[in-house]
C-alpha positions as a printed NumPy array, in Angstrom:
array([[110.588,  72.949,  80.171],
       [107.861,  70.336,  80.035],
       [104.549,  70.361,  81.851],
       [102.433,  67.47 ,  83.059],
       [ 98.963,  68.733,  83.825],
       [ 99.478,  71.629,  86.253],
       [102.955,  70.449,  87.299],
       [105.929,  72.114,  85.635],
       [109.009,  70.034,  84.898],
       [111.392,  71.565,  87.442],
       [109.159,  70.48 ,  90.335],
       [108.559,  67.021,  91.723],
       [105.133,  67.619,  93.265],
       [102.34 ,  70.189,  93.155],
       [102.987,  70.902,  96.825],
       [106.62 ,  71.77 ,  96.114],
       [105.521,  73.928,  93.197],
       [103.035,  75.81 ,  95.392],
       [105.588,  76.337,  98.17 ],
       [108.057,  77.759,  95.651],
       [105.477,  80.083,  94.098],
       [104.368,  81.271,  97.541],
       [107.969,  81.977,  98.573],
       [108.48 ,  83.916,  95.352],
       [105.403,  86.038,  96.057],
       [106.583,  86.785,  99.603],
       [109.986,  87.863,  98.267],
       [108.212,  90.132,  95.782],
       [106.049,  91.612,  98.531],
       [109.155,  92.348, 100.624],
       [110.501,  94.433,  97.724],
       [107.126,  96.185,  97.581],
       [107.41 ,  97.002, 101.294],
       [110.774,  98.626, 100.575],
       [109.254, 100.503,  97.636],
       [106.278, 101.863,  99.558],
       [108.451, 102.312, 102.641],
       [110.496, 104.994, 100.897],
       [107.337, 106.945, 100.144],
       [106.064, 106.536, 103.7  ],
       [109.402, 107.788, 105.026],
       [109.306, 110.815, 102.713],
       [105.786, 111.567, 103.875],
       [106.724, 111.223, 107.549],
       [109.737, 113.545, 107.282],
       [107.812, 116.235, 105.432],
       [104.784, 115.918, 107.689],
       [107.026, 116.62 , 110.665],
       [108.66 , 119.565, 108.902],
       [105.43 , 121.153, 107.585],
       [102.774, 119.969, 110.013],
       [100.523, 123.027, 109.557],
       [100.348, 122.666, 105.758],
       [ 99.848, 118.901, 105.938],
       [ 97.093, 119.334, 108.539],
       [ 95.238, 121.804, 106.317],
       [ 95.705, 119.514, 103.319],
       [ 94.28 , 116.554, 105.212],
       [ 91.233, 118.603, 106.212],
       [ 90.333, 119.12 , 102.544],
       [ 89.962, 115.379, 101.904],
       [ 86.474, 113.86 , 101.916],
       [ 86.385, 111.646, 105.005],
       [ 83.138, 109.93 , 103.969],
       [ 84.549, 108.86 , 100.61 ],
       [ 87.846, 107.769, 102.139],
       [ 86.181, 105.901, 104.991],
       [ 83.67 , 104.254, 102.665],
       [ 86.474, 103.163, 100.366],
       [ 88.273, 101.638, 103.35 ],
       [ 85.205,  99.526, 104.142],
       [ 84.942,  98.49 , 100.477],
       [ 88.557,  97.37 , 100.403],
       [ 88.233,  95.398, 103.648],
       [ 85.187,  93.646, 102.176],
       [ 87.2  ,  92.819,  99.051],
       [ 89.833,  91.166, 101.255],
       [ 87.071,  89.04 , 102.766],
       [ 85.732,  87.957,  99.38 ],
       [ 89.279,  87.219,  98.183],
       [ 89.898,  85.083, 101.265],
       [ 86.638,  83.255, 100.568],
       [ 87.758,  82.63 ,  96.979],
       [ 90.987,  81.058,  98.272],
       [ 89.027,  78.928, 100.743],
       [ 86.591,  77.84 ,  98.029],
       [ 89.493,  76.721,  95.839],
       [ 91.075,  74.795,  98.697],
       [ 87.877,  72.861,  99.512],
       [ 86.804,  72.352,  95.903],
       [ 83.704,  74.573,  95.768],
       [ 84.336,  75.562,  92.175],
       [ 81.214,  77.644,  91.591],
       [ 81.935,  79.708,  94.686],
       [ 85.457,  80.407,  93.454],
       [ 84.066,  82.252,  90.45 ],
       [ 81.442,  84.058,  92.542],
       [ 83.895,  85.353,  95.133],
       [ 86.451,  86.363,  92.511],
       [ 83.784,  88.376,  90.665],
       [ 82.714,  90.027,  93.925],
       [ 86.336,  90.915,  94.669],
       [ 86.723,  92.434,  91.218],
       [ 83.503,  94.438,  91.596],
       [ 84.566,  95.793,  94.982],
       [ 87.954,  96.715,  93.556],
       [ 86.156,  98.534,  90.739],
       [ 84.051, 100.443,  93.257],
       [ 87.206, 101.494,  95.1  ],
       [ 88.83 , 102.791,  91.916],
       [ 85.624, 104.566,  90.895],
       [ 85.408, 106.392,  94.223],
       [ 89.075, 107.304,  93.977],
       [ 88.408, 108.801,  90.523],
       [ 85.613, 110.893,  92.065],
       [ 88.032, 112.126,  94.739],
       [ 90.614, 113.049,  92.103],
       [ 87.946, 114.996,  90.184],
       [ 87.079, 116.863,  93.393],
       [ 90.692, 117.877,  93.855],
       [ 90.765, 119.2  ,  90.286],
       [ 87.548, 121.18 ,  90.789],
       [ 88.804, 122.578,  94.112],
       [ 92.136, 123.748,  92.641],
       [ 94.138, 121.256,  94.689],
       [ 96.239, 119.825,  91.863],
       [ 99.883, 120.89 ,  92.413],
       [100.846, 123.522,  89.87 ],
       [100.17 , 127.145,  88.925],
       [ 96.436, 126.986,  89.669],
       [ 96.864, 125.415,  93.122],
       [ 95.062, 127.386,  95.84 ],
       [ 94.625, 125.919,  99.315],
       [ 92.177, 128.768, 100.13 ],
       [ 89.859, 128.136,  97.151],
       [ 87.048, 126.336,  99.003],
       [ 87.066, 128.744, 101.949],
       [ 86.743, 131.661,  99.508],
       [ 84.331, 129.884,  97.111],
       [ 82.129, 127.602,  99.247],
       [ 79.384, 127.091,  96.639],
       [ 81.506, 125.226,  94.014],
       [ 82.949, 123.087,  96.802],
       [ 79.537, 122.172,  98.167],
       [ 80.203, 123.413, 101.703],
       [ 78.082, 125.682, 103.857],
       [ 78.998, 129.276, 104.604],
       [ 79.489, 128.321, 108.252],
       [ 81.952, 125.534, 107.389],
       [ 83.713, 127.848, 104.946],
       [ 84.148, 130.419, 107.716],
       [ 85.638, 127.783, 110.029],
       [ 87.965, 126.627, 107.278],
       [ 89.042, 130.195, 106.568],
       [ 89.895, 130.648, 110.25 ],
       [ 91.889, 127.399, 110.323],
       [ 93.795, 128.377, 107.186],
       [ 94.536, 131.876, 108.566],
       [ 95.966, 130.308, 111.739],
       [ 98.008, 127.903, 109.614],
       [ 99.41 , 130.808, 107.55 ],
       [100.579, 132.418, 110.787],
       [102.524, 129.255, 111.604],
       [103.753, 128.743, 108.051],
       [103.883, 131.765, 105.676],
       [104.666, 129.387, 102.789],
       [101.553, 127.333, 103.485],
       [100.386, 127.217,  99.868],
       [103.71 , 125.844,  98.645],
       [104.004, 123.29 , 101.423],
       [100.38 , 122.201, 100.923],
       [101.336, 121.421,  97.316],
       [103.976, 119.092,  98.718],
       [101.255, 117.329, 100.709],
       [ 99.106, 116.854,  97.623],
       [102.09 , 115.749,  95.539],
       [102.61 , 112.959,  98.061],
       [ 98.859, 112.31 ,  98.222],
       [ 98.588, 111.792,  94.482],
       [101.865, 109.885,  94.325],
       [100.984, 107.45 ,  97.113],
       [ 97.314, 106.923,  96.267],
       [ 98.113, 106.82 ,  92.552],
       [100.728, 104.113,  93.072],
       [ 98.256, 102.212,  95.221],
       [ 95.595, 102.55 ,  92.503],
       [ 98.079, 101.215,  89.938],
       [ 98.561,  98.127,  92.09 ],
       [ 94.771,  97.785,  92.288],
       [ 94.524,  97.899,  88.493],
       [ 97.197,  95.204,  88.188],
       [ 95.271,  93.149,  90.753],
       [ 92.083,  93.602,  88.728],
       [ 93.89 ,  92.222,  85.674],
       [ 94.972,  89.175,  87.661],
       [ 91.404,  88.694,  88.895],
       [ 90.072,  88.777,  85.339],
       [ 92.473,  85.976,  84.4  ],
       [ 91.56 ,  83.978,  87.514],
       [ 87.847,  84.34 ,  86.74 ],
       [ 88.442,  83.034,  83.218],
       [ 90.321,  80.014,  84.56 ],
       [ 87.814,  79.462,  87.377],
       [ 84.947,  79.361,  84.881],
       [ 86.882,  76.586,  83.128],
       [ 86.971,  74.814,  86.537],
       [ 90.749,  74.734,  86.579],
       [ 91.136,  75.281,  90.333],
       [ 90.386,  72.847,  93.144],
       [ 91.923,  71.146,  96.195],
       [ 94.7  ,  69.643,  94.074],
       [ 95.711,  72.865,  92.341],
       [ 94.909,  76.364,  93.582],
       [ 98.289,  78.089,  93.547],
       [ 97.314,  81.061,  91.307],
       [ 94.322,  81.877,  93.503],
       [ 96.418,  81.594,  96.656],
       [ 99.304,  83.818,  95.581],
       [ 96.992,  86.387,  93.953],
       [ 95.197,  86.493,  97.294],
       [ 98.496,  87.352,  99.005],
       [ 99.047,  90.191,  96.552],
       [ 95.506,  91.517,  96.994],
       [ 95.737,  91.447, 100.785],
       [ 99.045,  93.318, 100.649],
       [ 97.496,  96.077,  98.532],
       [ 94.623,  96.304, 101.008],
       [ 97.037,  96.565, 103.946],
       [ 98.881,  99.424, 102.242],
       [ 95.602, 101.349, 102.091],
       [ 94.964, 100.647, 105.78 ],
       [ 98.136, 102.658, 106.441],
       [ 97.438, 105.316, 103.819],
       [ 93.961, 106.151, 105.098],
       [ 94.888, 107.361, 108.6  ],
       [ 98.099, 109.037, 107.409],
       [ 96.376, 111.065, 104.71 ],
       [ 92.843, 111.533, 106.069],
       [ 92.911, 111.423, 109.87 ],
       [ 96.084, 112.912, 111.379],
       [ 95.502, 116.464, 112.669],
       [ 92.065, 116.531, 111.097],
       [ 90.284, 119.791, 112.018],
       [ 92.973, 120.539, 114.554]])
């Protein structure tokens, strides 16, 4: 396979090459929808079956961290869109700037997610032998909650146990799905960060412009897809039946 500039030998024009690459990315994203769709379906079925346990599990998540991370990810979509626009109109310095901003925002998201994971470990919410959905209500100080909030949580958990005697086991199912779904999403973010690092390197070399911006464009599609997945994950995991 030979290459003339940015045009590979099997294509006649850069436009045809970009259309083909874009189609390939859309096909890939369709397979990703099927992949995530299976997890969403599993979550939906189990949420319906064990609504009390899933409601209690959702109440233990930090809404401020989750909501803040949602804003961060939406901002990263904006900066990624601006990077694509900058490449299309030939503003080469802005390409690098917006790609770096996107990478930084993605790093902030992953950092906050690591903090959330550490909280779950400290609060005994990692599925396994030490899992205890009542830990924070019985030990408010290590969880950083007031005695009043701990009393409310204890009441909510007691009511949930009346509805579901196997609450602790079914809450582990919620957190297994939580870690599985958010972990898979974080993996996609890490892959996206790797792509952004490569794009930044090429953008610094002023490779992209109006004539050739395919890598920026299709990476943007991937990044927006990952952001959209989180837009669905946030309400499903954090908001449904919260404090109900």
